[in-house]
N, C-alpha and C positions, 0 to 999 in steps of 0.2 A: 136202276139196280139199287137196292138197298143191300150194302155187303155187311152182312152182319158179323161175319169172322174178321172182317178187316178193322171194321170198328171197334170190335173187342180186343184185337191184337194191334192197336193203332200204332204203337211205338215203332214197330218194325215197318209197318207200312209207311210213316213219314219218312222213315230213312230211305226206303225203297224208293219212294216217290223223288226225293232228292237226289239220290244216285243217278236215276236213269233221266232226270233233266238235265244234268250235268252232261250226260252220254249224249242228248239228243234224240234219243227213241224211247218211247214209252210202250212197255208191255201191255197187252189188252186187260191183263189183270188189275192194272191200276190205273186205266182210262178215266175211271170216274173220278180220279183225284188229281189229274193232270190239268195243266192250263190250255189244252188243245180245245178249241172250239169247233173244229171239224167234225161232222157227225158221222157216228156209227150207223151203218146203212143196212136195214133188215130188207131184203130183196124176197118178195114171194115170186119165185120164178114160175110157178105154175098153180092153178087151184085144182088140179087133178090129185086124187088121193086114192091110195090103195084101203083107207079106212073111211069110216063115217061118223066121226066124233061128234058127240052131244053138243059139245061147247067151242066149236071150231069157230073162229072169229072172221073166216074169211068163206065159210060154207064149203069148204071143199068136199070132194067125195069122188067115188069110181065113176060117176054119171056126168062131171063136169067136161066141157067141150074145151078144146084148145085153140079156138079160131082167133081169139084175141090175143093170144100171148105173144111177147115179143118174139121175133125171130131170132134164130142164132146170129145173123149178122148185126140186128140190133142191139142183142145182148153183149156182144163183143164191144161194140161201140160204147155202150153204157160202162162198161168194165175199164176202156181207155179213158173215159171222162172221169171217172171216180179215181183211177190211178193218177192222173194229171193233178187231180183235186188232191191228192193224198190223204184220202178218208183213212183212219186208223184201222177201221175194220169192217169187212163185207160178210154179213150173215146170209147163207143160203138159206131159205125156206120155202114153205108151200101153203097149202097142200104138202104132198110129200115130193122134195125136190128131186129124190134118186128116181121117180117115176118120168121125169123129163129125158127124152132121148140124148139130148145134148148136154147133159149136166157135165160130163168129163171134160167137154169141150170147153165150157164156160169156166169150170174150175181151173183148169189148166192155162187158160189164158190169164186168169187173175193171178195165178202163180208166176207166170212170166212176167207179168205187169207189175210185180212186185207187192201185190196187195197181202194183207193177212185175212185169212179166210176161217170162218167157222160154220158149222152146219146144224140147222134145226131139223129134227127128223123122228118119225114114229118107230124108227128101229128095225122095221120088220124086213128091211131088204140089206140090211148089214150082215152080210156073211162075212167069214175069215178074208176072204178075196177082197171084197169091198172094202173092209176095214183097212187093209194092207195098200190099196189103191188109195183111199182117202188119203192115209199117212203120206204116201210117196207123191200125192199132188199138194202137199204142204197145208193142208186143213189142219187148223190149229187145236180145234174142238169140236166135238160133236154133243149136241145136247139131245137126249133121248126122253121122251115122253113116257111117264108111267103115271097111270093115275089111280093106283091102288097097290097094295101089298099082295094081291090075291088076284089070280085070273078071273074070278067070279066078278069083282068089282071094275077091274080095267076093261076086261072084255066087253062088259055091258057098256060103259061109257064110250068106249071104241068101236062098239057094235059090229066086231068082227071076232069070232071065236079064234081062239091060239095067237092073238096079238100080244099078249102078255108074255109068253113064253119066247116069243121073237125079239121082242124088246129087251128082254134080260140077257137074251144071247147077244143081242147086239152089244151090250156093255160089256160083256164077257170078251167078245171078238176084238172091240175097240181095246181093251186092256192088253190082249196078247199080241197085238199088232204094235204097241207102244203109242196108240192115238189117245190122247186125253179125253176123257168124256165124263157127262154128269148127267144126273136125273133131273128132270122138269116135271111139276105137277100141278095142276090147276086145284086149289084146295075149294071145296064146296060142302054142302051139308052130308052129300052123298058119300064122301070119302074120308071126312077129316079124321075120324077115330081109327083110320089105318095108317095114318102119317107116320106115327112113332114105329111101327112095323116097317114101314116103307123106308125110313131112314136106316134102320138095321139092315135091311135087304141091300141098301145101296152102298153101305160100307162092306156088307160081305162080298159084293162083287167088284169092289175097287173103285167105285165112282169116285171123281174128284171134287165134284160140285153137287149140291143139293139146292134146287131154287124152285121155290113156292111161288107161283102166280095166284093172284087172286082172281076170281072170275070177273071178267068185264063183259057188259051187256052188249056185245057186237056179234054182229053174224049169228050163228046158231047159239052162241051164248047168251042170246037175250030170250031165247025160248026157255020160259020156265024159271026164269033168272030170279023172281022173288021168292021162290021156294027153295032155290039151291044157294044162294047168297048167304056167305056166313053173317052172323050178327057180329056187332061191335065186340062183345065178350068173348065170342069164339075166336075171332081173329087174336084178340088179346091173349087168349090161351094157347094158340097156336105161335104166336110171338114168343112167349114165354119159353115154350117147349124149344124154339129154335136157339134162342139165346143161350138156354141151359146146355144144349148140344154144341153150339159154338164155342162155349167156354170149356166143355169138357174133351171134345176132339180135338187133336194136335191139328192146327191149321194146315201143316203140310200133308196131312191126311185127306181133309175135306174141308171145303169151304161151305157156309151156309149163306143164303141170300132170299131175298123177296123182291117182286117186281110189281109194278103199276100202282105203288101207295107208298110215296117219299113220306108221309105220315108215320110210317114205321120206325123210320129213322128217329123221329122224334120220340116215339115210345121208348126205344131204347136209350135216347139222351136223357130222359127223365129218369130212367132206372139207374142209370150209371151215376147220375148227379146225386141221388140218394144213397147209392149203395157203394161206389167205387169212384172216388173223386179223382185219382192220376188217371184211370181209363176215360173218365168224362172229360178231363183237359185236353187228352191225346185226340180223343174224337172230336172235339171241337177244332182243334187243328185240322182234321181231315175235312170237316164240314166247310171250313174258311176255303178250301181249294177246289170242293165238288160243286160249286154253283149251287142254286136254290131249287130245290124240288125237282120234279119231272123234268127229264131232258127231252121230252117230245117237242118237235120244232125247233130243237136248238142243238142238242148233242147226239139226237137220235132223230132217224129219217125213214121212211118206209117207202117203196116201190112196189106197186101191185103187178100181177102177171101182164097188164095190157100196158104199163109204163106209166100209169098215173103216180103222182107223187102226193104223200100225206105226212103230217107231223109225225105219227107212229102207227105201227101196225094195226092198232086198236081203232084207230080214225079213220078208217076207209068207209067214208060217207062222203056224198055230194057237197053237203055244206064245208066239208074240210079239206077238199081236194085244193091241192096249191100249183097242180100245173100237170105236165105229161111230156115225158122225155121224147116223145115222137115229135112234138111241137118246138121245145127247146131243150138243150143239154140240161141235164141234172144240175150241175154245177152253176148255170144261169139261174134256174128257177131259185136254188137255194140260196143264193147271195143276192136276190133280187130284194132292196131295200123298200121298194114299194109294195111288196106282198102282205096284205093286210092280215091274212090268218097266221103267216109265219111272225108278223110283228106283234101280234097279240100274244101268241104262244109265249114269245121271247120276254114278254113283260107281264106274264100271268099273274104274278104276284100281286099287281097293283089293280087286277080287274075283278079278282074273286070276291065273291059276296057271301052271305050268310054267316055261319058260324067261322067259317075258313077265312072270310074276310076280316072278321074281328080278332082271331086268335093271335095270342101273342108271339106264337112260334111261327107266323105266316112267312116272315123273313127267312126262315131257314127250311121251310116245308115248300112254299110257294102254293099251297092250296090242293094239294092231292091229286087225285086223277079227274081229269077234266071230261074224259070220255063217260067215265062213271057218272058223274054229276050231271051230264047232258042226257044221258038215257034215264036218270031217275027222275028228273026235273023238266027236262026241255030247255033249260038254260045252260049254256057252256061254261057259265061263270058262277053256278050255283056251289053249294058246299058239297064236299063228298062225304057221303053218309057212312062210308066204311070206316072211318077215321076211328081209332081205338082211344085218342086222347081229346076227341071231341068236346068243345067247352060248350057250357048251356049258355042259351042267350040271355043277355042281361033283362032284368025286368024293365018294363016302361018306367023312365024317369030315373032309373038307379044310376 
């Protein structure tokens, strides 16, 4: 994640990191700047969903079967392993995680084992009672997906009428229950003009985060990708908007973030270097703590509904599968020094090519999103074409 608000208000974040390091426990809000190398685990507990979103990276939907899902017993065993490994955060995702009948058993067991948990949801099933139950089970945060500021846009992308109103109600229900919540939006050419209004709506309902995902060509997200993906200039325009909002909105009210593009951090770094040197220096201090670029395969892991393990949730393809918890415990898979895929992801900045490989910011960015590069070119280590600070290739002989 590119924590725009944290970078813009970096002085307070540096103090917070140092304070919690001394205390020995790192809150999830500053994990990106801690020295922890254990992964945040995104677990797709089901590929069943009550919606049929056009960009779903796991191709979830109402017609999906549950034959290969981990059983309740297997899920409880996975949670035991993650707890023994002391992962800093377990995020329940899907599909829609709340359609899985044993979700409450899994979440309750995670709480009993001392795990910090969060929920990625479409929000349609979060009634006031569900919001209170999530809070009581210790779920720290609910990220609710909204893909437009109007029902017309959101419902068209989600392919179910009424889903917009239910998602907005979910945010209101979470706030009423005292459960932290935020808005997640996948920015495309279909909805980019509504994002300013969506920020206003998010502030109005009391969302505490506004997180922009760039479209990744994974699952149904790859269908019509070329027509939906933003161009670099459009990405830069949206980043300018998010930086402006992060500057103007009290960080205690809402935090602004982007996902799937470590180069966004470089875009902000360049702006601060030109416009605000003290903030630039504070941001450099945080970057020195946050590692290089994308966290996939290092500080982020994904487990799919059948127990397959991948470097991140967008890397769910056979070529990037690193193991299955039905064959070996997750902790064994993740800590295997002989696993070639994980080893490569952990040294990605040394493998990237194209303009990413030549970029002077490579040591801070790490080369962008590998999954987007792979989908665009067929080469896992090619340049990420979405970069708003892309360098022009040098002329022959220059």
